[in-house]
N, C-alpha and C positions, 0 to 999 in steps of 0.2 A: 101303368097298372104293377103289381107284382106278378112274378111267376103263376104263382097259386091262382090268383085272379083269371089271369090269363087262359090259364089251362081249365078252367070251370066254365069258363064263356067261351072257349074251344069246343068241351064237350056240348055244350048247349048248341052247337053248330053253328057259330059264331067265325065263319071262313077267316075274318081278317086277324081275331086274336089267334086261329090256328098259324096264320101265316105270319105274323108277327112272332110267334115261338119258334115255328123253321127257321125264321130268318134269323133270330136271333143266335142258336144254337148251331146252324150249319157250320160258321168255322170249327166250332169243336168238332162237328163232324170230319171235316176238311184236315184238322191237324189228326186225329184220329187214325183215318185211312189211310193217311201220307206214310205210316209208319209200316204200313205192309205193303207187301208186292206179291201179286200172283202172277207167273210166268202165262202168257197167251190173255191176261185179262189188261186192263187198263186202270189208271187211279180213278176214273169216272167209276166206274164198276163198284169198286169199294167205297168210294163216297156216297153212291145211292145206297149202298146196303146200309151204310153210316146213317142215311137220312131215315131209312126206314125205321131203323132200331131209335131213331128220335121220336119219329112218328107214332111209335107203341109207346115209349115212354109217355106219351101225351095221354095217350088211353088208360096207361096201367099206373100213373103215379098215385100214390095215396099220401096227401098233406099229413095225417095223422100219424104217419109211418116214422114220424123223427127224422125223417133225410131230408134236406132240399133238394129241389128238383134238379138243379144243376149237378149235382151228386148222382141221383138215380139217372139221369140225362146220359152221363158220361159213360155210367157202367154199362146201360142199353146198349148206346152208340158201340162201344167197344167190343159189346157180346155179337151184338150183330154181325162186326166186322170181323171179329174171330172165329163165328160159326160160318160166315162166308169161305175163309180161309180153310176149315175143316174139311167144307163140303167138297172143296175143289181137289182135297188131296182123295176124296173117293174113286171108287173103281170107275164111275162114270165119267168124273172129269178127269180122266188119267191125263190129258193133254194140259192139264192146268196145274198137276199136281207137285210143282216143285214153285214152294213160296220161301220167300226171306224178307221177313220183315227189314225194313230201311235202318230205321231210328225208332227208338222207345217215345211214347208220348212224354215221359218225365223227360228225357233228353231234351225236345222240343220245349219245354217249359222253360229250363235250366238254360238252353241258350239264349245270349244276349247278342251274339253277333253269327251272321250269315256265314264268315269265311270257318269259324269254329263249327257251324255244323257240318259245312263241307268237309273241313278235314274230317270231322268223325265219323261221317258215312262212307269216305275214302279208305279210311283204317279199318272200318267194319268190312266192307268192301273185299280188302286187302284179305283180312284173316278169313274171310269165309271162302276166299278164292285157294289161299294156302291149305286152310284143311278139309276141302273138298281134293285136293290133290292127296290126302292120308287115308281118308276114311272111303268106304264104299259108300254109294248112294244111298242104301237104307241108314248106313249109321251117321253120314251126314245128316239126312231130314231129320231123323229123330235127335240129334244134337241140337240143331239148329231151333227144332221147337221147343226142346228142353232149355235153352239157354233164353227163349222168349217166354218164358214162364208158366208152361204149361205143365201139368205132372203128367207121372208114367200112363194111368191110366186115360188122360184126355188123348195123348198121344196116340196111344193105343187102338181107343175108339177112332180117331179121325184117320189112322192108315190101317185098318180094320186087321190089326194084330193084337196076338195075345198082350197083357204087361210084362209077361215074363221075357217075351222076346224084346220089347223095347228097352226094359231093364238090362238086359244081355248085350244089346246093341250098346245102349250106354256107357256100359263097363269096358268094353273093345274101345268104343272112342276114346274113353278115357286113358286107356294103357295105350293105344296109340299114340296120341297125344302128348303125353308123358314121355314116352318114348322119342318121339320125333323132337322134342324140347331138351331134352337131354342129349339128344345125337348133335344138336346146332349147336349146344353151349362148349363142346368138345374143339 
């Protein structure tokens, strides 16, 4: 059966259809969640958040919307994982508030060799270690979130700061990193 048929059947209470969709798209949830890390959490925690996003995609998908289910599921899963990461940055989750995405999902799809992926992850880790020694904790957190595609407004909400303080932190980060780069080049 096609995805749309499975979804209609799953919504009608067919547990086998629901299970088939969850099994079919769980590798996507695994790939997306693997691109993020929450200090104090596990890969399984983020994978489960992705599966919650997939489950909600089954209930919320509208075939007349002009978007394929796979595209809709991808967005729902990614949003669920990002929401979990953002929530972990709040005061309530202060023990978990340092997250670092390991590799973007587009990078996972474009890699044909696991060795290339390992090298890319090591390079990213080295880069993050280097800038963490240059930037303050707040500047580092804001910069990493910005590099991962979040807007200033999203970062401000996640960190419970004003957009202006986030923008100022990004400006300071840029200046510090440029200064460090030019100092290294001499």
